[in-house]
N, C-alpha and C positions, 0 to 999 in steps of 0.2 A: 362844508359836502351833508351833512346833514338834512340840512333846509332837501336839500336837491331828494336826498334815498326817503324824505317824506314823502315828498310830495309824490314819488310814483308809487311807491307803498300803496298809498290815499291814489292812487290809479287802477294802482294791479286791484286792491280789492275789490274794484266797483267793477272790473273786468270778472273777478273768480264770484262776486256774491252774483252775479251774470250767469255763472259757470255751471252754481251749486241749483240756481232756482229747471236751468234747460235742466239738468239732470234730473230732477225730483218729481218732474214734469215726464221726463221719457225713462222713468224705473220709482214710482210710489214708494215700492217697498225699502227701498236707498233710505235707508239714516245717516247720513252723515253731518256733523254736524257741524259751524257754521265754526270752529275751532281751524276745521279743517281745512274749512277751503280759506280763509282769512290769513294776513303774515300779518305777526308784524314786529316791531322793532327788535325787542327786547328779541327776539326770538332768533336773530336773521344774525349768519359770519356773514360781514361782508371783504371779498380780494377788488383790490381801485389797479385802475391798470392803467396808467398817465401813458400820452405820447404826445406826440404836433403832428396836425395834416398839415396835408398840400399851401394851406392857407396861414400857414404860422399859428392858425389858432392851436391855443393848449383845453387838452380832448382828454374824459376819462371813460371809462367804461366802469362801468360799475358794476361785479356779480356779484349777486347776494339769494344765499341761501340756506331755508330752516334745519337748526341743528337737530330736529329733536327727527325730520327722516332724511336726510341725506345720509347717502348708502355708503353705509363703516368705511369699506375701500379709499372715499375720496374726502370723509372723514377727516380721518387719518391723517392726509397728507393736508389737508386744505394751506397752510402753512407756505409750502414753499410746490404746487404746484396749482396752475387753475383749474375749478371747477367744471366739471363737461359740460359746453350748451346741450349734449342730445340726453341727459334726463335732469330731470326731477321733477317737470310738468311743474303746475301752480305753485310747488314748494322751494322751487330755485329760477330767477329770475333776471334777467342784462339791463344796461340800460346804459346812454350814454351822453355824458356830461360834458357842452359846450364851457367851460369854464371861463372863456371873451368873452363870450356873449352874457352869461349867468344862465341859463337856461335847459332843460335837460330836450334831451331829443328825439331819445324815442324807449319802448318799454319793447321786452320780451321774454314770453315763457319760453321758458325754457322745454328741449322732447317730451314728451312719455319717455322714452328707454329706447 
């Protein structure tokens, strides 16, 4: 499963690098560090939600969020409640793995809040 997380994280970091460049063009005075935009595996908490789809394929929804930027309310309960998709921005993302086909399907950044 870690290999899928690493692949998705690599794709996410490519997307957020584009966001960082766009942000700096829109607001040259904004000096956000690359670390603000970049996610590292060691900084992420992960939640796994397995299920079977209508084709009887084994699917896993993986929710990742940065521990240093998590909303405190959710960070306290992340082991018992799903991290909400409407918060987190590029510090939180989710993607779907199809274990039956050994691929990951999509990656989505969480909302801005």
